N, C-alpha and C positions, 0 to 999 in steps of 0.2 A: 756901738754898732752891733746888731743882733747876730747870733750864731747862725751859720748857714744851714739851709735845708739839706736833708739827706741827698736829694737829687743833684745837688751842686758839688758833692764831695768826691765822687769817684775819680775825676780827672784833675783834681786840684794839685797844683804844684806846691812844693815845699815852701812854707812861709815861716816856720819856726823850728828850732832845734833844741832839744833837751839833752844836756850833757850830764853824765855822772862825773864826779870830781876825782876821787882817789884812783890812781892807776889808769885813768882815762885822760884827764887833763894834767893832773899833778903826779909827780913821783914822790909821794909822801913816804915817811918811814914809820907810819903807825903800825905798831905790832898788834895786828888783829887777833892773832892766836893768843897772845898774853891778855889782851883785853877780854876776849871771850872767856878765858880760863878764870880771870879774876871775878868776872860777873857770875860765872857758873858757881864758883866757890861761895860767893855771897848768897846767891839764890838758894843753893842747896843747904847753906847754914841756917836759913830762915824757913826751910821747908817748902819753898815756892816751886822747887823741882826736886825730884828724888835724887838721892846720892848716886844711884846707878844709871841716871839719865845719860843717854849717848850724845854728849854735847858735840862730838865730832861731826855728827850728821846735820848740824844746824849752824846757821850764822848767828851772830850776836842778836840781830833783829828778831829772828824766829825764836831764839831762846827766850828773849824777853816777852815776846807775844805769848808763848806757852805759859810763862809765869803769870802773866796778867789774866789769862783764862783761869788760873788756879787761885785768883783772888789777891794778887799782889797789891798791897796797900799803897796809897799815894806817897806816903813818906818813904816807903821801901823803894818805890819806883824812882823817887828823887835820888836816893842813894845809888841806885844802879846807874843813873845818868851821870852822877858825879864821878863814878869809876870810869865810865866811858870817856867823859870829858878830859880826865887826867891823861889818858892814853892819847887822845886826839891832839890835845895841845902840845904834848911832848913830841908826837910824831910829825907835827906841822912845822917844827923848828927846822929852818934851812930847807924847806920843801922846794923841789925844782919842778920844771915843766917836762912833760913828755915831749919827745922830739917832734918838731913841726907845729906845736900848738899855737905859739904866738903868730906865726906866719898865717896859719889857717884862720885864726880869729880875726886877724887884720883884713882878710879877704871877705869874711862873712859879716863883719860889723856893719850895721846900718842897712844891710840887705835882708837880714832875717831877724826875727825875734830870737834872742839867744838867752837860754835859761840853764841854770845848774840845779839839779835835784840831788841832794846828798843826805845820807843818814847821819852825817856828822852834825855836831852842834853848830849853829850859825856863827857863833863867835870864832870857833876854830877855822871854819871855812873862810870867813871874811879876812881873818888874819893871814891865811895862806895866800888867798887871791890878791890881797894888797901887797904882800911881800914879793910875790912873783910878777907883779905889775900887770895882771890881766883882768882885774876886777872891773876896769872901765869898759870892757867889751860886753858886759852882761846886763840885760834888762831886768833880771830877777834872779836871786839866789834863794832857793828853798832849803833851809836846814830843817832838822827834825822837829824844832819847836813849832813850825808852821803847818805840819801835817798831823792828822789824827792818828796815823799809823805809819810805820816805816816800810820801805821797800823790803820784801816783795809786794806789800800792799800797794795798790794804785793810788792811795789817798793823796800823795804829793803831786802826782800827775793830774789828778782831778782839780787840785788847787790851782795848778798852772792853767788848765783849760778855763777855769772860772775867772782867772785874772786877765786872760786874753780871749774874750768871747768872740772877737772878730776873726780868730783863727780856728778853723774847724779841726777836729781831732785828726782827720785824714791829711791835713796840711802840716802836721808835725812829723819830725823824725826824732828818734831817741837813740843815743849811743852810750854804751857802757861795756865794762869788762866782765861783769858778773851776771850769773843767771838771775839774780834778784832784780837787776835792771830790766832784763828781758821779760820776766813774768809781770812786773809792774806795768811795763809798756803795753804788753798784750792785753792785760785786764782793763787798761784805759783806752784801748782801741787805737794805739799809736804804733806805727811801724818802728822796728828796732834793728839796729846795726850793732854787731858785736865787735869789740876791739880787743885784740890779743887774748881772746877768751879760750877757755877750756871747752871745746866744741862737743866733746862727749858728755860733759856735765850739762851743757846747754840742752842737748838732745834729751838727756835723762829727765830734765825738769820741764820738758815740753815747750821749750823756747824755739820758735821758728823765726830766725832773723832773716831779713831780706838781703843781708850781705854780711860778710866777715872781713874785717880789714886788719892789717898789721901796723900800718903807719897812719897816724891820725889825719894826715893830709889827703888820704884816699877817700875821705868822706866827700870831697868835692865831686867825685864821679856820680854819687847818688843824688846830687843836686842838679847836675847838668844833663843827665840822660833820661829823657822822658819815659822810657819803657819801665822805669822803676815807679812811676807815679800812678 
């Protein structure tokens, strides 16, 4: 089915929802600080980033993106992702759900296209989704292997749009807890809702969410109220 014309998009109701995974759907225990530090230590040891690089100002994804701009070799990048995968798999052990997630997904299932976009490895994501019993609700899970670049790049969102050409970009909503989710959504032309987010950091990064929610079930309000469309 062809993608819709621009003239059809302005009043389009929501047809698809893109969820971040960690700390949006799942309460994982991935130690992102330790992951970033281990990756920074490796990258600085091979000269991909300077030793005085201010890693605290970056996410793991933007740190790796900087290293790639400095000529990170393929075998070195594979080593970086092995470091990340070690932390991800460890952190997904006994992962739980954010409050209200399963009830919400039960309401949305088969009514909307439901997608997860995560910077995690697909293996770690699928393992966690299976162990928590919510994998059956999703039409697509996009791990980092399926995108040409990680959030805050919009690459994974563009991948989703290409997989579901019958759904216009204006008919999607995206929800996540981090500014990188908001920036990726914005760059893909998809409206964004922040979940338990640092609103000052969102503002500093230029993220303009259409709403801010504290409980995941509040997402329903953005699907039922036409003035948000």
